[in-house]
Each structure stands twice: as structure tokens, then as C-alpha cells.
VEXDOLUM-977298 format. One line per field, with one value per residue: y, z negated, x negated of N, C-alpha, C in turn. Coordinates in steps of 0.2 Angstrom, whole numbers, plus 5000, padded with zeros to 4 digits. Last residue first. Layout:
N
nc2 <- (Y	...)
nc3 <- (Z	...)
nc1 <- (X	...)
cac2 <- (Y	...)
cac3 <- (Z	...)
cac1 <- (X	...)
cc2 <- (Y	...)
cc3 <- (Z	...)
cc1 <- (X	...)
//
This chain:
351
nc2 <- (5512	5515	5512	5512	5509	5515	5523	5539	5546	5562	5571	5589	5597	5608	5620	5612	5593	5582	5567	5556	5559	5541	5535	5538	5550	5556	5569	5577	5593	5608	5619	5635	5645	5645	5634	5613	5607	5590	5582	5569	5557	5544	5534	5522	5512	5513	5509	5513	5514	5508	5507	5520	5526	5543	5552	5566	5578	5594	5604	5615	5626	5639	5649	5657	5671	5683	5691	5677	5664	5654	5642	5638	5625	5615	5600	5589	5573	5563	5551	5537	5530	5546	5556	5572	5583	5598	5608	5622	5633	5640	5649	5655	5662	5666	5676	5680	5688	5681	5670	5667	5659	5659	5656	5652	5640	5638	5627	5620	5605	5599	5599	5605	5615	5623	5631	5639	5645	5652	5658	5660	5664	5663	5667	5665	5672	5674	5685	5685	5669	5655	5658	5655	5656	5660	5665	5664	5661	5660	5652	5646	5638	5638	5630	5632	5640	5647	5656	5659	5660	5655	5659	5657	5656	5647	5644	5642	5652	5661	5663	5666	5665	5660	5664	5655	5640	5634	5629	5636	5632	5642	5643	5651	5649	5646	5646	5649	5653	5650	5654	5648	5635	5630	5642	5641	5636	5636	5628	5628	5615	5607	5603	5607	5600	5606	5622	5630	5627	5626	5635	5640	5623	5613	5616	5605	5609	5623	5632	5625	5617	5621	5619	5609	5598	5579	5571	5562	5563	5576	5587	5582	5587	5599	5611	5614	5607	5610	5623	5627	5619	5624	5636	5629	5613	5599	5596	5590	5600	5607	5615	5621	5625	5633	5637	5625	5617	5605	5601	5590	5584	5575	5572	5571	5565	5555	5543	5534	5517	5522	5526	5534	5548	5540	5535	5516	5501	5493	5499	5503	5511	5521	5532	5543	5542	5549	5554	5564	5568	5578	5581	5593	5601	5602	5596	5584	5580	5564	5562	5556	5549	5541	5532	5528	5528	5529	5537	5552	5547	5545	5539	5533	5529	5518	5506	5511	5519	5534	5539	5553	5564	5572	5561	5554	5539	5528	5518	5510	5511	5513	5514	5515	5525	5521	5519	5518	5526	5526	5534	5535	5541	5549	5539	5545	5534	5521	5511	5502	5510	5515	5501	5500	5512	5510	5506	5512	5505	5506	5501	5504	5511	5517	5529)
nc3 <- (4505	4492	4493	4483	4481	4475	4477	4475	4476	4482	4486	4493	4492	4502	4513	4522	4522	4528	4531	4528	4534	4538	4535	4539	4528	4521	4519	4509	4519	4524	4524	4522	4519	4502	4497	4489	4483	4478	4470	4465	4460	4460	4457	4461	4458	4467	4468	4467	4453	4447	4443	4440	4442	4443	4444	4446	4450	4457	4466	4477	4484	4497	4509	4517	4517	4524	4524	4525	4515	4502	4490	4477	4468	4454	4451	4443	4438	4428	4432	4422	4408	4399	4411	4416	4425	4437	4443	4451	4462	4475	4483	4501	4517	4532	4545	4562	4571	4578	4563	4550	4535	4516	4501	4484	4475	4457	4445	4430	4426	4406	4399	4408	4415	4430	4442	4456	4470	4485	4501	4516	4533	4549	4564	4582	4595	4600	4606	4614	4625	4618	4604	4595	4580	4568	4551	4534	4516	4502	4487	4471	4457	4441	4434	4444	4458	4474	4484	4501	4517	4534	4549	4566	4582	4598	4609	4614	4627	4633	4647	4652	4665	4672	4677	4671	4660	4643	4630	4619	4608	4595	4580	4564	4551	4532	4518	4499	4484	4477	4482	4494	4500	4509	4524	4532	4548	4562	4576	4589	4597	4601	4589	4572	4561	4556	4562	4556	4568	4586	4597	4601	4597	4585	4574	4562	4566	4555	4547	4536	4536	4524	4513	4504	4494	4490	4484	4492	4502	4501	4495	4487	4475	4472	4482	4486	4496	4508	4507	4512	4524	4536	4540	4550	4554	4553	4573	4590	4589	4584	4572	4563	4548	4538	4539	4537	4548	4559	4570	4577	4582	4578	4576	4566	4567	4579	4588	4588	4591	4597	4594	4604	4595	4584	4573	4575	4566	4553	4548	4536	4539	4550	4551	4562	4562	4564	4568	4566	4566	4567	4564	4557	4552	4544	4550	4560	4564	4556	4559	4552	4555	4554	4555	4550	4545	4533	4525	4513	4496	4492	4501	4516	4521	4516	4518	4512	4512	4510	4512	4511	4506	4506	4503	4496	4499	4491	4496	4495	4502	4507	4512	4513	4520	4525	4536	4540	4546	4550	4552	4559	4558	4573	4583	4593	4606	4613	4611	4604	4593	4592	4588	4577	4571	4572	4575	4561	4546	4541	4530	4521	4506	4491	4483)
nc1 <- (4492	4508	4525	4539	4559	4572	4586	4597	4615	4621	4635	4645	4661	4667	4667	4674	4668	4654	4647	4639	4623	4611	4596	4585	4582	4599	4611	4623	4629	4637	4648	4654	4664	4666	4653	4649	4635	4630	4618	4607	4597	4583	4570	4557	4542	4524	4509	4494	4492	4507	4517	4530	4545	4549	4567	4577	4588	4594	4608	4613	4623	4628	4635	4645	4648	4639	4629	4617	4619	4610	4605	4599	4594	4583	4577	4566	4557	4545	4533	4525	4525	4533	4530	4525	4538	4541	4553	4560	4570	4575	4585	4584	4593	4597	4604	4610	4608	4593	4589	4580	4573	4564	4563	4552	4551	4543	4537	4531	4526	4521	4511	4503	4507	4503	4515	4516	4526	4530	4538	4541	4551	4551	4561	4567	4574	4586	4586	4575	4576	4573	4561	4547	4546	4531	4529	4521	4516	4507	4505	4497	4495	4485	4474	4463	4467	4471	4480	4483	4492	4493	4506	4508	4520	4524	4532	4546	4546	4538	4546	4560	4558	4541	4527	4520	4528	4525	4519	4521	4507	4504	4492	4486	4477	4477	4470	4462	4453	4444	4431	4428	4424	4431	4437	4451	4456	4467	4474	4486	4493	4504	4519	4519	4530	4545	4549	4566	4580	4584	4587	4575	4566	4567	4559	4573	4590	4594	4593	4586	4578	4570	4575	4581	4572	4576	4584	4585	4571	4558	4551	4545	4549	4548	4539	4526	4525	4536	4536	4522	4520	4529	4520	4513	4517	4505	4499	4494	4478	4464	4455	4441	4436	4421	4408	4404	4412	4422	4434	4446	4460	4476	4492	4506	4519	4518	4511	4524	4533	4549	4563	4569	4556	4548	4545	4548	4555	4560	4572	4566	4554	4551	4537	4525	4508	4493	4475	4462	4447	4429	4413	4403	4387	4375	4366	4375	4388	4395	4413	4427	4444	4461	4478	4491	4509	4525	4537	4534	4539	4553	4560	4558	4572	4587	4600	4617	4634	4645	4661	4673	4678	4665	4653	4638	4627	4615	4603	4586	4574	4555	4539	4522	4509	4491	4477	4459	4444	4428	4415	4396	4381	4374	4358	4346	4340	4335	4345	4345	4343	4358	4364	4358	4363	4378	4395	4404	4413	4432	4437	4453	4458	4468	4472)
cac2 <- (5507	5520	5510	5514	5506	5514	5518	5533	5543	5557	5568	5581	5591	5600	5623	5619	5599	5586	5573	5554	5559	5548	5533	5531	5548	5554	5565	5577	5587	5604	5612	5633	5640	5647	5639	5622	5613	5598	5585	5577	5558	5549	5534	5530	5514	5515	5506	5514	5521	5505	5500	5519	5524	5538	5548	5559	5574	5588	5600	5609	5625	5633	5648	5651	5667	5678	5694	5684	5666	5661	5646	5643	5628	5616	5604	5589	5578	5567	5556	5540	5527	5538	5556	5568	5583	5590	5607	5614	5632	5634	5652	5647	5662	5661	5675	5677	5690	5684	5671	5673	5658	5662	5657	5657	5643	5641	5629	5621	5609	5599	5592	5599	5617	5618	5633	5635	5646	5645	5660	5657	5666	5660	5671	5661	5666	5666	5685	5690	5677	5657	5656	5658	5651	5664	5661	5669	5659	5662	5653	5652	5638	5641	5627	5630	5641	5640	5654	5654	5662	5656	5664	5655	5658	5647	5648	5635	5648	5663	5660	5660	5671	5658	5667	5666	5644	5637	5628	5631	5633	5632	5646	5644	5655	5644	5649	5644	5657	5647	5655	5655	5640	5630	5636	5644	5635	5640	5630	5626	5618	5610	5602	5607	5597	5603	5616	5632	5627	5621	5632	5644	5629	5617	5616	5608	5603	5617	5634	5631	5615	5619	5627	5610	5604	5587	5578	5562	5557	5568	5587	5584	5580	5592	5607	5619	5606	5603	5620	5626	5615	5622	5637	5634	5622	5602	5596	5591	5596	5607	5610	5624	5621	5634	5642	5630	5618	5607	5604	5594	5583	5583	5570	5572	5566	5563	5548	5537	5520	5517	5517	5527	5545	5543	5539	5521	5505	5492	5496	5501	5505	5518	5525	5541	5540	5549	5551	5561	5568	5573	5582	5587	5602	5602	5605	5588	5580	5571	5561	5559	5548	5545	5532	5530	5523	5530	5531	5547	5550	5546	5543	5541	5528	5522	5506	5508	5516	5527	5539	5545	5558	5574	5566	5553	5546	5528	5526	5510	5509	5512	5519	5508	5524	5522	5523	5515	5526	5527	5529	5538	5536	5549	5543	5544	5538	5527	5517	5500	5506	5518	5504	5496	5512	5516	5504	5511	5506	5502	5505	5499	5512	5511	5526)
cac3 <- (4508	4495	4492	4488	4481	4481	4472	4480	4475	4485	4483	4494	4489	4498	4503	4522	4523	4520	4530	4530	4529	4542	4533	4539	4534	4520	4522	4510	4514	4520	4523	4520	4524	4509	4497	4493	4480	4482	4470	4469	4464	4460	4455	4457	4461	4461	4468	4473	4455	4449	4442	4443	4437	4448	4440	4447	4444	4461	4460	4473	4478	4495	4503	4517	4512	4526	4525	4525	4520	4503	4499	4479	4474	4457	4453	4443	4442	4430	4434	4429	4413	4402	4405	4417	4420	4437	4440	4450	4452	4471	4482	4497	4509	4525	4539	4555	4566	4578	4569	4554	4539	4524	4508	4491	4479	4463	4451	4434	4428	4412	4400	4408	4407	4428	4435	4451	4465	4482	4494	4511	4528	4544	4558	4574	4594	4598	4600	4608	4621	4626	4611	4599	4582	4571	4556	4540	4523	4506	4491	4473	4464	4444	4432	4439	4452	4466	4479	4494	4511	4527	4545	4559	4577	4588	4607	4611	4622	4629	4646	4647	4664	4671	4681	4668	4667	4650	4638	4623	4614	4598	4588	4569	4554	4538	4522	4506	4490	4476	4475	4494	4497	4504	4521	4528	4542	4560	4570	4587	4591	4607	4596	4578	4564	4553	4563	4558	4562	4578	4592	4604	4601	4591	4577	4563	4566	4559	4554	4534	4538	4529	4514	4513	4498	4493	4480	4493	4498	4505	4503	4492	4477	4466	4481	4479	4492	4501	4507	4505	4520	4531	4538	4542	4553	4550	4565	4585	4594	4589	4573	4571	4552	4540	4542	4530	4545	4551	4571	4571	4582	4580	4581	4566	4561	4579	4582	4592	4589	4598	4590	4607	4602	4587	4571	4574	4569	4557	4556	4537	4534	4548	4552	4555	4566	4559	4571	4562	4571	4564	4567	4555	4557	4541	4549	4558	4567	4552	4562	4552	4551	4551	4559	4552	4547	4539	4528	4522	4502	4488	4497	4514	4520	4518	4516	4515	4506	4514	4507	4515	4505	4507	4507	4496	4502	4490	4495	4494	4496	4507	4506	4515	4517	4526	4530	4541	4537	4552	4549	4558	4558	4566	4583	4586	4605	4607	4620	4611	4594	4591	4597	4580	4571	4571	4576	4569	4553	4548	4529	4525	4513	4495	4491)
cac1 <- (4488	4502	4517	4533	4550	4568	4583	4597	4609	4617	4631	4642	4653	4667	4667	4669	4673	4661	4649	4645	4626	4616	4606	4585	4582	4593	4610	4615	4630	4630	4648	4648	4664	4665	4655	4647	4641	4628	4625	4607	4603	4585	4576	4562	4548	4529	4514	4499	4492	4500	4517	4520	4541	4548	4562	4575	4586	4596	4604	4610	4619	4628	4634	4644	4651	4645	4634	4621	4618	4615	4605	4604	4592	4590	4576	4574	4558	4552	4534	4526	4519	4530	4536	4526	4532	4541	4549	4559	4565	4572	4579	4585	4590	4598	4600	4610	4611	4597	4591	4581	4577	4571	4564	4558	4549	4546	4538	4538	4525	4527	4515	4498	4504	4503	4509	4517	4521	4528	4530	4543	4544	4552	4556	4566	4567	4585	4589	4574	4579	4571	4568	4551	4544	4539	4529	4524	4518	4513	4502	4504	4494	4490	4481	4464	4463	4473	4476	4485	4487	4497	4498	4510	4513	4525	4528	4542	4549	4538	4538	4557	4559	4547	4533	4520	4524	4530	4517	4527	4511	4504	4496	4490	4482	4476	4475	4463	4458	4452	4433	4431	4421	4434	4432	4446	4455	4461	4473	4476	4493	4499	4514	4522	4526	4539	4545	4556	4574	4585	4592	4580	4566	4569	4557	4568	4588	4597	4598	4592	4584	4568	4574	4587	4573	4572	4583	4591	4574	4561	4558	4542	4553	4546	4546	4532	4520	4534	4542	4524	4519	4530	4527	4511	4517	4511	4502	4501	4483	4466	4459	4443	4439	4429	4411	4402	4406	4420	4427	4443	4452	4474	4486	4496	4516	4521	4507	4521	4528	4543	4561	4569	4563	4548	4551	4545	4554	4555	4574	4572	4554	4554	4539	4529	4513	4499	4482	4468	4451	4434	4418	4406	4394	4384	4364	4371	4382	4392	4406	4423	4438	4456	4470	4486	4502	4518	4532	4538	4533	4547	4563	4554	4565	4586	4593	4613	4630	4639	4654	4670	4685	4674	4655	4647	4630	4623	4605	4595	4578	4561	4544	4529	4516	4496	4480	4464	4449	4438	4418	4402	4384	4376	4367	4350	4341	4331	4343	4341	4339	4349	4364	4358	4356	4373	4386	4405	4407	4427	4434	4449	4459	4462	4474)
cc2 <- (5511	5510	5512	5512	5511	5513	5518	5529	5536	5554	5564	5579	5587	5601	5615	5620	5605	5592	5575	5561	5556	5552	5542	5530	5539	5551	5561	5572	5585	5599	5608	5622	5636	5642	5640	5625	5617	5600	5593	5576	5565	5553	5543	5529	5521	5516	5508	5514	5521	5512	5502	5513	5520	5534	5543	5560	5568	5584	5594	5609	5620	5633	5641	5648	5661	5676	5690	5685	5676	5664	5651	5642	5631	5622	5608	5600	5584	5572	5558	5548	5533	5536	5548	5562	5575	5589	5599	5615	5626	5636	5645	5653	5659	5660	5671	5675	5685	5688	5674	5673	5665	5661	5658	5656	5646	5640	5633	5624	5611	5604	5595	5594	5608	5618	5624	5635	5641	5646	5654	5659	5663	5663	5667	5664	5668	5667	5679	5687	5680	5667	5659	5655	5654	5660	5663	5664	5665	5662	5656	5651	5643	5639	5629	5628	5636	5639	5649	5656	5660	5654	5659	5656	5658	5651	5647	5639	5641	5656	5661	5659	5670	5664	5665	5668	5651	5639	5628	5627	5631	5636	5637	5648	5648	5650	5645	5648	5652	5649	5654	5657	5648	5630	5636	5642	5638	5639	5633	5631	5619	5616	5607	5606	5604	5603	5614	5624	5629	5628	5630	5642	5635	5622	5614	5609	5607	5611	5630	5632	5617	5617	5627	5616	5605	5594	5583	5570	5564	5565	5581	5583	5580	5587	5599	5615	5611	5604	5613	5624	5619	5620	5633	5635	5624	5609	5599	5593	5597	5601	5609	5616	5625	5626	5642	5637	5621	5609	5606	5594	5588	5579	5575	5568	5570	5566	5558	5541	5524	5520	5518	5523	5538	5540	5542	5528	5512	5497	5494	5497	5501	5513	5526	5532	5538	5547	5547	5559	5563	5572	5576	5588	5594	5603	5606	5595	5582	5571	5566	5558	5555	5545	5538	5529	5526	5525	5534	5543	5545	5551	5546	5540	5533	5525	5515	5507	5512	5524	5533	5547	5553	5570	5568	5561	5547	5537	5525	5516	5510	5510	5515	5511	5520	5523	5522	5517	5523	5524	5530	5534	5540	5543	5544	5546	5536	5533	5523	5506	5504	5515	5509	5498	5506	5514	5511	5510	5505	5507	5503	5503	5508	5512	5524)
cc3 <- (4511	4498	4496	4486	4486	4477	4477	4474	4475	4477	4486	4488	4491	4496	4499	4516	4522	4524	4527	4532	4531	4537	4532	4538	4533	4528	4520	4514	4516	4517	4527	4520	4527	4512	4501	4491	4486	4483	4474	4469	4462	4463	4458	4459	4457	4463	4464	4475	4464	4452	4442	4438	4443	4442	4444	4445	4448	4452	4461	4469	4478	4487	4499	4515	4513	4519	4529	4526	4522	4510	4500	4486	4476	4463	4456	4449	4444	4435	4433	4425	4421	4405	4406	4410	4418	4428	4438	4445	4453	4463	4477	4492	4505	4523	4533	4552	4561	4574	4571	4562	4544	4530	4513	4497	4482	4469	4455	4440	4433	4418	4403	4405	4407	4421	4432	4446	4459	4477	4492	4506	4521	4539	4554	4570	4582	4596	4597	4604	4616	4628	4615	4605	4590	4577	4563	4544	4527	4512	4497	4481	4465	4453	4438	4436	4446	4462	4475	4490	4507	4523	4537	4557	4571	4586	4599	4609	4621	4626	4638	4643	4656	4665	4679	4671	4665	4655	4646	4630	4617	4604	4590	4575	4560	4544	4527	4511	4495	4481	4473	4487	4494	4496	4514	4527	4537	4553	4566	4583	4593	4601	4600	4584	4569	4555	4557	4559	4562	4572	4585	4599	4603	4595	4583	4571	4567	4560	4556	4541	4538	4536	4518	4516	4502	4497	4485	4488	4499	4498	4503	4499	4484	4470	4477	4478	4484	4499	4504	4504	4516	4525	4534	4538	4547	4553	4558	4576	4589	4589	4578	4572	4559	4544	4539	4533	4539	4550	4563	4573	4579	4580	4580	4572	4561	4573	4584	4586	4591	4595	4593	4600	4605	4593	4578	4572	4569	4563	4557	4543	4536	4546	4548	4559	4559	4564	4564	4568	4566	4569	4566	4560	4557	4546	4547	4556	4565	4559	4559	4553	4555	4550	4555	4553	4550	4542	4534	4523	4508	4492	4491	4508	4520	4517	4519	4513	4511	4510	4513	4509	4509	4509	4504	4501	4500	4492	4495	4493	4498	4501	4509	4510	4521	4518	4527	4533	4541	4546	4549	4554	4556	4566	4575	4586	4599	4608	4619	4618	4602	4596	4597	4589	4578	4574	4575	4569	4558	4550	4535	4528	4515	4502	4491)
cc1 <- (4482	4496	4513	4528	4544	4561	4577	4590	4605	4614	4627	4639	4650	4661	4670	4673	4671	4664	4654	4648	4633	4621	4606	4596	4582	4587	4600	4616	4623	4634	4646	4651	4658	4668	4659	4653	4642	4634	4623	4616	4599	4593	4580	4567	4552	4537	4521	4506	4494	4499	4506	4519	4532	4543	4556	4568	4583	4589	4600	4607	4619	4625	4634	4638	4650	4646	4639	4625	4623	4612	4609	4603	4599	4591	4583	4572	4565	4551	4541	4529	4525	4523	4535	4529	4531	4535	4547	4554	4567	4567	4577	4581	4590	4591	4601	4603	4612	4602	4594	4581	4579	4570	4567	4557	4555	4545	4543	4533	4530	4522	4524	4506	4504	4502	4509	4512	4524	4525	4533	4535	4546	4545	4560	4559	4568	4577	4588	4578	4578	4574	4566	4554	4550	4537	4534	4525	4523	4514	4509	4498	4500	4487	4488	4470	4466	4466	4476	4481	4488	4491	4500	4505	4516	4515	4528	4535	4545	4540	4536	4551	4557	4549	4539	4524	4526	4524	4523	4524	4516	4508	4497	4494	4482	4480	4472	4468	4457	4456	4440	4433	4422	4429	4435	4444	4452	4462	4468	4477	4483	4496	4509	4515	4526	4532	4544	4555	4568	4581	4593	4586	4575	4569	4558	4562	4581	4592	4597	4597	4588	4572	4570	4583	4576	4576	4580	4591	4580	4566	4560	4545	4549	4546	4545	4539	4524	4529	4538	4530	4521	4531	4529	4514	4515	4509	4506	4497	4489	4471	4463	4447	4443	4430	4418	4408	4408	4415	4426	4436	4451	4465	4480	4493	4511	4521	4511	4516	4524	4539	4553	4566	4563	4555	4550	4547	4550	4553	4566	4575	4561	4558	4546	4533	4520	4504	4486	4472	4455	4440	4422	4411	4395	4389	4371	4371	4376	4388	4403	4419	4435	4450	4464	4480	4499	4510	4528	4533	4533	4542	4558	4557	4563	4576	4592	4606	4622	4635	4650	4664	4680	4677	4663	4649	4637	4625	4614	4596	4585	4567	4548	4534	4521	4500	4487	4467	4457	4441	4424	4406	4393	4383	4369	4356	4346	4335	4339	4343	4337	4345	4359	4358	4355	4367	4384	4395	4410	4419	4429	4445	4453	4465	4469)
//
């Protein structure tokens, strides 16, 4: 990804004040991804522009400063974009750093990171999904119990605010991981004083062609019955000609538990990558299950520019009424036991 580097004054300022300043840099980066999607449901369909079909559209700034002795400081500000409308992803369409806004201290002992960040339980669903959770083909393993991150009623969070995270150092022979605590910031005398709190843990091992990670976390609701527990496991092995991957994920709140098992694969084909996945979603004690199959291909004009196409088909069983939607274009809906499908073609550009 090509970036714009903005040097921050160092030696000149130091000469004026007689104090030595470490040199810093700020990097501007982003993704612009927009496509045309057709979504079908039970007796209805919808066609329009989508955004983030291959990679989530975003605009960001990040930087580091060498503090000496191996210690570094860093910041990261990243805003989601709806390219089809030109709006930000925040409420009301305004631009905000909703994807990530953190400050860090890093050393040989690891990294301490504060602010809004990806949740520990979301990362496996991203990394071990051939479609990176995006577009019509993306996994639904992080939305099984509703809109992600809504305390008491939603699914496991994608990003979590008010978070403190510790990341293991990178010199542990392939082992990696993080521990994360986020605060709902309720008053200590409130009857629901833990609502919005989140606790997450992720541990993995990556060596050569193998990568595997396990994560678990809890998002607290306003009562013990509305607490959400999420766990997932991801495995992949890159054979060169193909990289198969497995994703297992579960979300549980009260008496409702949904488990997903997804098999996926990516493979280099020509000047691009083929992607495919099959997922089964099981609702414990109920017939509200569903299956989803997705296939796609991305052709790389360069390291930064790709055109892509994806088709997905979802089959509901029993009382399940899941349907395929994408960012920028909501699902037309389906009836219990009905089918849903999606077709998407788009362009993605890194900068």
C-alpha cells in the first residue's frame, strides 16, 4: 500500500529550544471499494450500489515516534466510509473514527493500546473467512445474535469503545495474542452497572504456512440473562496452490445459542485470487438453521487495484428467515424457510 509520509519537525525545533526530539512520521492511508449488487429474497429483489465488497472502505492516519531505548509511541485514527453515498459510517453519515481510534506504547514486552479497536473475538472471523467478512460472500459468524456490539440485545462486537488491550510481543516463536478489557462506563450505583462492559482474550500460533487462533469474550447486558458469550476458533494452512481454512464460532445469550461451522478456501488463479466458502449455522434446540455458500474471484490490475465478483446463496430451514445484505444496500428480506441470494461486482483501490 502506497502511503503519504509527513515528516514532523525534529532537528530544527530542537536547535531552537536546545532539546532533542525524536523524529516522528504520520501516514495517510485508505481503501476505496464500491460495487454494484443485486440481492434477492422471497418474492422481492433489490439492485443498487454497495460498498466494501472486498475490503471495507476507510480513511485513516497512523504514526509512530521512537522514544529511545526500544520504546515507541503510536496512534491510529481510522474512519469507515460509504463510498456509494460519500458519507461516513457514523450515525447521521458524518465522518468519525469509528473503525479505530487508539494510542499505544510499544516495547520488547509487547504493546499497551487504549481507545476504540477491533474486539478480540471479531478478529478470527475476519482472518479465517476467505471473504474477510465482506460483501455478499462474507461470513455471518459475528452477526448470529443480531446487530454486533449492542449490549443486551445484539451480537458480539466488531469494534469496541473504551478498550484497554495488551498484545504479546512478536518474538515468541510464532505465538501471538491479546487480552482486552472495555468499559461500559455505567455508574457504580446503577442496577445495571456492568452493562456494556466487555472482556476478551485471543491466543494464536503462526509458523510458516500454518495459522491457528482461539478467542473468547463476553459482552455484559443489563441482567445476567442478557450477557453474551462469544467464542471462536480459526485454522488455515497455505499449500501455495490453495489455502484451506476452518472457522468455528458460537454466540450464546440466555437460552439461545447459535453455532457456525464454515469451511473456506482461497487459491491464486491467474493474476488474482479465487475464493469459496460453505457455512452451516445451527440454532440449539430449534429448527431455525441455515446454510450459506459463496464463490468469488478478484483480478489484480496491480498491488493496489482489484476488480472482483462474488455470488452467494443462503438456504433457510424451519423458522429461520436470514437474508443476504451488504453495506450500502439492505437485504430485501425473506420468509421463514425461504432462500436468499446475492451477486456483486466491484472495484477496490488501496492508497
